[in-house]
C-alpha positions in Angstrom: 115.1 88.5 103.5 114.3 92.0 104.6 113.6 94.9 102.3 115.4 94.0 99.0 113.2 93.1 96.1 116.2 91.5 94.4 116.2 88.8 97.0 112.6 88.0 96.2 113.5 87.9 92.5 116.1 85.3 93.2 113.9 83.3 95.6 111.0 83.1 93.2 113.1 81.4 90.6 114.1 78.7 93.1 110.5 78.3 94.2 109.2 78.1 90.6 111.7 75.4 89.6 110.8 73.4 92.7 107.1 73.8 91.9 107.5 72.5 88.3 109.6 69.6 89.6 106.8 68.7 92.1 104.1 69.0 89.4 106.1 66.5 87.2 105.9 64.0 90.0 103.1 61.9 91.4 101.3 61.8 93.8 100.3 65.4 94.1 100.5 67.8 95.9 103.9 67.8 97.6 103.1 68.5 101.3 106.7 69.7 102.1 106.6 72.3 99.3 103.2 73.5 100.4 104.4 74.1 103.9 107.5 76.0 102.6 105.3 78.1 100.4 103.1 79.0 103.3 106.0 80.1 105.5 107.6 82.1 102.7 104.3 83.8 101.8 103.9 84.9 105.4 107.3 86.6 105.2 106.4 88.1 101.8 103.3 89.8 103.2 105.6 91.6 105.7 107.8 92.7 102.8 104.7 94.0 101.0 103.5 95.9 104.1 106.8 97.6 104.6 108.3 98.0 101.2 105.8 97.6 98.3 104.7 101.3 98.1 108.3 102.4 97.8 108.6 100.5 94.5 106.3 102.9 92.8 108.9 105.7 92.8 111.8 103.4 91.8 113.3 104.2 88.3 112.7 101.5 85.7 115.7 102.5 83.5 117.8 99.5 84.7 115.1 97.2 86.0 111.3 97.4 86.1 110.7 96.7 89.8 106.9 97.3 89.3 104.8 96.7 86.2 104.3 100.5 85.9 108.0 100.6 84.9 108.0 98.0 82.1 107.6 100.6 79.3 110.2 102.8 80.9 112.7 99.9 80.9 111.9 99.3 77.2 112.3 103.0 76.4 115.9 103.0 77.7 116.8 99.8 75.9 119.2 100.5 73.0 117.2 98.5 70.4 115.5 100.6 67.7 112.6 98.1 67.4 110.9 96.7 70.5 108.1 94.3 71.1 106.3 93.5 74.4 104.3 90.3 74.8 101.9 90.2 77.7 100.8 86.7 78.7 97.6 87.4 80.7 97.5 85.5 84.1 100.9 83.8 83.7 102.4 82.6 87.0 106.2 82.4 87.5 106.3 78.6 87.6 104.3 78.4 84.4 107.0 80.4 82.6 109.6 77.8 83.8 107.4 75.1 82.1 107.0 77.1 78.9 110.6 78.0 78.6 111.6 74.4 78.7 109.6 74.0 75.4 111.0 77.2 73.9 114.6 76.1 74.6 114.0 73.1 72.4 113.5 75.6 69.6 116.0 76.8 70.5 115.0 80.2 71.9 117.3 81.6 74.6 116.0 84.0 77.2 117.1 85.9 80.3 114.7 85.5 83.1 114.1 88.4 85.4 111.2 89.5 87.6 108.8 92.3 88.4 105.9 93.0 90.8 102.3 93.1 89.7 99.9 95.8 90.8 98.0 95.0 94.0 95.2 93.9 94.1 96.2 91.6 91.3 93.3 92.0 88.9 93.6 92.4 85.1 91.8 95.7 84.9 94.4 97.4 87.1 97.6 95.5 86.7 97.5 95.3 82.9 96.5 99.0 82.7 99.5 99.8 84.8 101.7 98.0 82.2 100.3 99.8 79.2 99.9 103.2 80.9 103.4 103.1 82.3 102.0 104.7 85.4 99.6 104.2 88.4 96.3 102.8 87.0 93.0 104.6 87.2 91.0 102.4 89.5 87.7 103.7 88.0 88.8 102.5 84.5 88.6 99.0 82.9 91.3 97.6 80.8 89.4 98.6 77.6 91.6 101.7 77.2 95.0 99.9 77.4 95.6 100.2 73.6 95.0 104.0 73.8 97.3 104.2 76.9 100.1 102.2 75.1 100.0 104.4 72.0 99.8 107.6 74.0 102.9 106.6 76.0 105.0 106.2 72.9 103.5 109.2 71.0 104.5 111.4 74.0 108.1 110.2 73.4 108.0 111.3 69.7 106.9 108.2 68.0 104.4 108.6 65.1 101.1 106.7 65.0 102.2 104.4 62.2 105.3 103.3 64.2 103.1 101.9 67.0 100.9 98.8 67.1 98.8 96.9 69.7 97.6 93.4 68.9 95.4 90.8 70.7 96.1 87.3 69.6 95.8 83.7 70.7 95.5 80.1 69.6 91.8 80.5 68.6 92.3 84.1 67.4 95.6 84.2 65.5 96.5 87.7 64.2 98.3 88.6 61.0 101.8 89.6 61.9 103.0 90.1 58.3 102.8 93.9 58.3 104.9 94.7 61.4 108.3 95.3 59.8 107.6 99.1 59.5 106.6 99.4 63.2 109.1 100.5 65.9 107.1 99.6 69.1 104.4 96.9 69.4 102.5 95.2 72.1 100.9 91.8 71.8 98.4 90.5 74.4 97.7 86.8 74.6 94.8 85.6 76.8 95.2 81.9 76.3 96.8 81.1 79.6 94.3 83.2 81.6 91.5 81.2 79.9 93.2 77.9 80.8 93.7 79.1 84.4 90.1 80.0 85.0 89.0 76.7 83.4 91.3 74.5 85.5 88.9 72.6 87.8 91.5 70.2 89.2 94.1 72.6 90.5 97.7 73.3 89.6 98.3 69.8 88.2 95.7 70.4 85.5 97.0 73.9 84.9 100.5 72.5 84.5 99.4 69.9 81.9 97.4 72.6 80.1 100.3 75.0 80.1 102.8 72.5 78.7 100.3 71.5 76.0 99.7 75.1 75.1 103.5 75.7 74.9 103.8 72.7 72.5 101.3 74.3 70.1 104.3 76.6 69.3 102.0 79.6 69.0 104.3 81.7 71.2 107.4 80.2 69.6 106.1 81.2 66.1 105.4 84.7 67.3 108.9 85.1 68.7 110.5 83.8 65.6 108.4 86.2 63.4 109.3 89.2 65.6 113.0 88.2 65.6 113.0 88.0 61.8 111.5 91.5 61.7 114.4 92.8 63.9 112.5 93.3 67.2 114.0 93.1 70.6 111.4 91.0 72.5 110.3 91.4 76.1 107.7 89.1 77.8 105.8 89.6 81.0 102.5 89.1 82.7 99.9 91.3 84.4 99.6 89.0 87.4 100.1 85.5 88.4 97.7 83.0 89.9 97.3 80.6 92.8 95.3 77.4 93.6 93.0 78.7 96.3 90.5 77.0 98.7 87.1 78.5 99.5 86.3 79.8 102.9 82.8 81.1 102.3 80.9 83.1 99.6 80.4 86.8 100.1 77.1 87.7 101.8 74.6 89.8 99.9 75.2 92.8 102.2 79.0 92.5 101.5 78.4 92.6 97.8 76.2 95.6 98.1 78.0 98.8 97.2 81.1 97.0 95.8 82.6 98.7 92.8 84.4 95.6 91.8 85.1 92.2 93.3 86.7 88.9 92.4 87.2 85.6 94.3 90.1 87.3 96.2 89.3 91.0 96.4 86.5 93.5 97.0 86.6 97.2 96.2 84.1 99.2 98.2 82.4 102.4 97.1 83.3 104.2 100.3 85.2 103.9 103.6 82.1 103.2 105.7 81.3 100.0 103.8 85.0 98.9 103.8 85.3 99.5 107.6 82.0 97.6 108.2 83.4 94.6 106.3 86.7 94.7 108.2 84.9 95.0 111.5 82.7 91.9 110.7 85.6 89.8 109.4 88.5 90.3 111.9 89.5 86.7 111.4 90.3 87.0 107.7 93.9 87.4 106.5 93.3 90.6 104.5 95.3 93.4 103.1 94.0 96.9 102.6 94.8 99.3 99.8 92.6 102.5 99.4 89.0 101.2 99.2 90.1 97.6 98.3 90.3 94.6 100.6 92.2 91.6 99.4 93.2 88.2 100.7 96.8 87.5 101.6 96.9 83.7 101.9 95.4 81.0 99.6 91.8 81.4 100.5 88.9 82.6 98.3 85.4 84.0 98.6 83.7 80.8 97.3 81.9 78.0 99.1 83.9 76.3 101.8 86.6 73.8 100.6 85.9 74.5 96.9 89.1 74.4 94.9 89.9 76.8 92.2 92.7 78.7 90.5 92.3 82.4 90.6 93.9 85.8 91.4 93.2 89.2 92.9 95.1 88.9 96.2 98.7 89.4 97.3 100.1 85.9 97.5 103.7 85.8 96.1 102.5 83.6 93.2 100.1 86.4 92.2 102.5 89.3 92.8 105.9 88.2 91.7 105.8 87.7 87.9 108.3 86.9 85.2 110.0 89.6 83.1 111.8 88.0 80.3 114.2 89.2 77.6 114.5 87.0 74.5 
């Protein structure tokens, strides 16, 4: 595997199916699979270092190689009515588990892939989806509805033809008035909530994911949109990984940080960033602008603490599903 994103898109499907199979079995975790994941992620980091930035300029008319190109791909699709469902925090292997339940429906889908924005935090990667462009790193995801509507208005769509909806199991939305729309986006935060609440690792997240899928909330949304004549696309803003704590951030490291998560820090200036790097030469970090992020499965929490999170550049965080129903 050298510089072709398509090869990673094939490999992630194999890895995701292997992951789901391992999570169906006991005892957990599967040591052989963990070793394979570690080796593959080391190679993936080389791919990111040498090829990720070139994805930004790739056209999305035939395939959205980066989340910034998802709307462009939809734009060139022949369907007159288009719906994008964004499942916040969905990992590739979780989609494999969810699709098994959908296929019982039956709902048929074509599974593809795209790359999240790095660092893989919601504020930037989801903004990249709805803006259809490089995100503004000084902006939160509170403007994503405005970005989504602006994108389509610039292509000639009228305001009444566009809609943006947040929905979920505990916050169902009325989808009965969408037949007059031409382009809609639905954001579902359920899986992100389940991820951050999973205290017992991937095995708990797997059980929670399959239980969520069996509520049929996603299935019902898909059926409703299909009945209204929409072509449906599903993706995520970033994936997630089960990480292990190496240590908490020190007070002086938090000072001057514009944003931070368990797996990334964005500093306010180059001096602070360079001081952090100089003091932490042992950490497996990547650097992008003023951000420093973790490449492996470690996290900035107390040593040996186990959690599921995101914000780094592990392949489970970066390679995400792009699905056509």
